[in-house]
C-alpha positions in Angstrom: 130.1 110.9 94.8 130.3 107.2 94.1 127.9 105.5 91.8 127.5 101.8 92.8 127.1 99.1 90.2 123.7 97.6 89.4 122.3 95.2 91.7 122.4 91.6 90.3 119.4 89.4 91.2 119.3 85.4 90.4 116.0 83.8 91.0 115.5 80.1 91.2 112.5 78.0 90.6 111.4 74.6 89.2 110.5 73.2 85.6 107.6 71.0 85.0 109.3 67.9 86.1 110.3 69.5 89.5 114.0 70.0 88.7 115.7 73.2 90.0 116.2 75.7 87.5 117.3 79.4 87.1 113.9 81.3 86.5 115.8 84.6 85.8 119.2 86.7 86.3 118.8 90.2 85.9 120.6 93.3 87.1 118.8 96.7 88.4 119.9 100.2 88.9 119.0 101.9 92.2 116.6 104.8 91.6 116.7 108.2 93.7 113.6 108.3 96.0 111.7 111.6 96.4 113.4 112.6 99.6 116.6 112.6 97.8 118.9 111.2 100.4 119.1 107.6 98.9 118.6 105.5 96.0 116.4 102.3 96.3 115.9 99.1 94.3 113.2 96.6 95.2 114.4 92.9 94.6 111.6 90.9 95.8 108.4 90.8 97.9 106.2 88.0 99.3 102.6 88.8 100.1 102.3 86.1 103.0 104.2 84.3 105.8 104.8 81.4 105.4 105.7 82.2 101.6 103.8 80.6 98.8 106.7 79.1 96.7 104.1 78.0 94.2 103.2 81.9 93.4 104.1 82.5 89.7 104.4 86.4 90.2 107.9 88.0 90.0 108.3 89.3 93.4 109.9 92.6 92.1 106.6 93.3 90.3 104.2 93.2 93.3 103.3 96.7 94.5 104.9 97.3 98.1 105.4 100.2 100.2 108.2 100.3 102.8 107.0 97.0 104.2 104.3 94.7 102.9 101.5 93.9 105.3 101.5 90.2 106.1 104.6 89.6 104.1 108.2 90.4 103.5 110.4 92.8 101.2 114.0 92.8 100.4 115.6 95.9 98.8 119.0 97.5 98.4 119.5 100.9 99.6 122.4 103.2 98.6 122.6 106.0 101.3 124.2 108.9 99.4 127.3 110.7 100.7 126.6 113.3 103.5 122.7 112.5 103.4 120.3 111.6 106.3 117.0 110.0 106.2 114.0 111.4 108.4 113.2 110.0 111.5 110.7 107.0 110.9 109.3 103.9 112.6 107.4 100.9 110.8 105.7 98.0 112.4 108.4 95.6 111.0 111.3 93.5 111.8 114.0 94.8 109.9 117.4 93.0 109.0 120.0 95.6 107.6 123.4 94.3 106.2 126.0 96.8 105.3 127.7 95.9 101.9 130.0 98.8 101.6 130.7 102.2 103.1 129.7 103.4 106.6 126.3 104.2 108.0 125.2 105.9 111.2 122.1 104.7 113.0 120.5 107.3 115.1 117.6 106.6 117.7 115.1 109.3 118.9 117.3 110.0 122.1 120.2 111.0 119.8 122.1 107.6 120.7 124.1 106.6 117.6 126.4 103.7 116.4 128.5 103.6 113.4 128.0 100.6 110.9 130.4 99.2 108.5 130.9 96.3 106.0 129.7 93.1 107.1 127.7 94.8 110.1 124.1 93.6 110.6 121.5 95.7 112.3 118.2 94.2 113.8 115.6 96.9 113.8 112.8 96.1 116.0 110.0 98.8 115.3 112.2 101.7 117.0 112.1 105.2 115.6 115.3 105.9 114.0 117.2 107.7 111.1 120.1 106.6 108.9 123.1 109.0 108.2 126.0 108.5 105.7 129.1 110.3 107.5 131.0 110.4 104.3 131.2 113.2 102.0 132.3 111.1 98.9 131.4 107.4 99.3 127.9 105.8 98.9 127.0 103.5 101.5 125.1 100.2 100.2 122.8 98.2 102.5 120.5 95.5 102.1 117.3 95.4 103.9 115.0 92.5 104.5 111.7 93.8 106.2 109.0 91.5 107.5 105.6 92.7 109.1 105.6 92.8 112.9 103.3 93.8 115.7 103.4 97.3 117.0 105.7 97.9 120.1 103.4 98.4 123.3 104.4 100.9 125.8 102.1 101.0 129.0 99.7 98.7 126.9 99.5 101.4 124.0 100.8 100.6 120.6 103.6 103.2 119.3 102.3 104.8 116.2 104.2 104.2 112.8 106.1 107.3 111.5 106.5 107.6 107.7 108.4 110.4 106.2 
C-alpha cells in the first residue's frame, strides 16, 4: 500500500495595518478513520456562509462532523487500496477533486463511474459509496462540503444516511 505524503496547508491573513501575510504554513498527516477504509485530514472549516473572514479561529480546530451545519468543510481523503466506504448521504453539496489514483463512485442503483487524477465530481445529496479499485495504490481526493437542503421526492425530504 502506498503511503502518501503529508498535506501542506498555507493560510493567509492580514496584519494590523491590513497588509496580506502568511498566517500559517503547516503539514498534516492523514489519520485512519474508524471504518478502516480511508484516512482523513481536516484542513479548514467555516461555521457560516457567507464566511466571516475576521474570525480569528484556525478553521482546522473547529469541531466538525462530516459536514458543518450552516458552513463549509475542506478535507483530504486517502482512500485505501481495495477498500470501499459504506453507502451514505448527507444534506450537502460536495465538490470532490481527485489528485492521485483512481476512485469508483457507486450510486444506490449500482451505477458506477471511474474517476482519475484531475476529475471532479459534484455530489448533490445522493446516496453513494466510494471504492478504490487498486490493490496497491492509495487514491487521494479533496472534498469541499457545504450545507444544502435535503433533496425532496414527491414532497418528502430524503433522509441523511450516515455510516
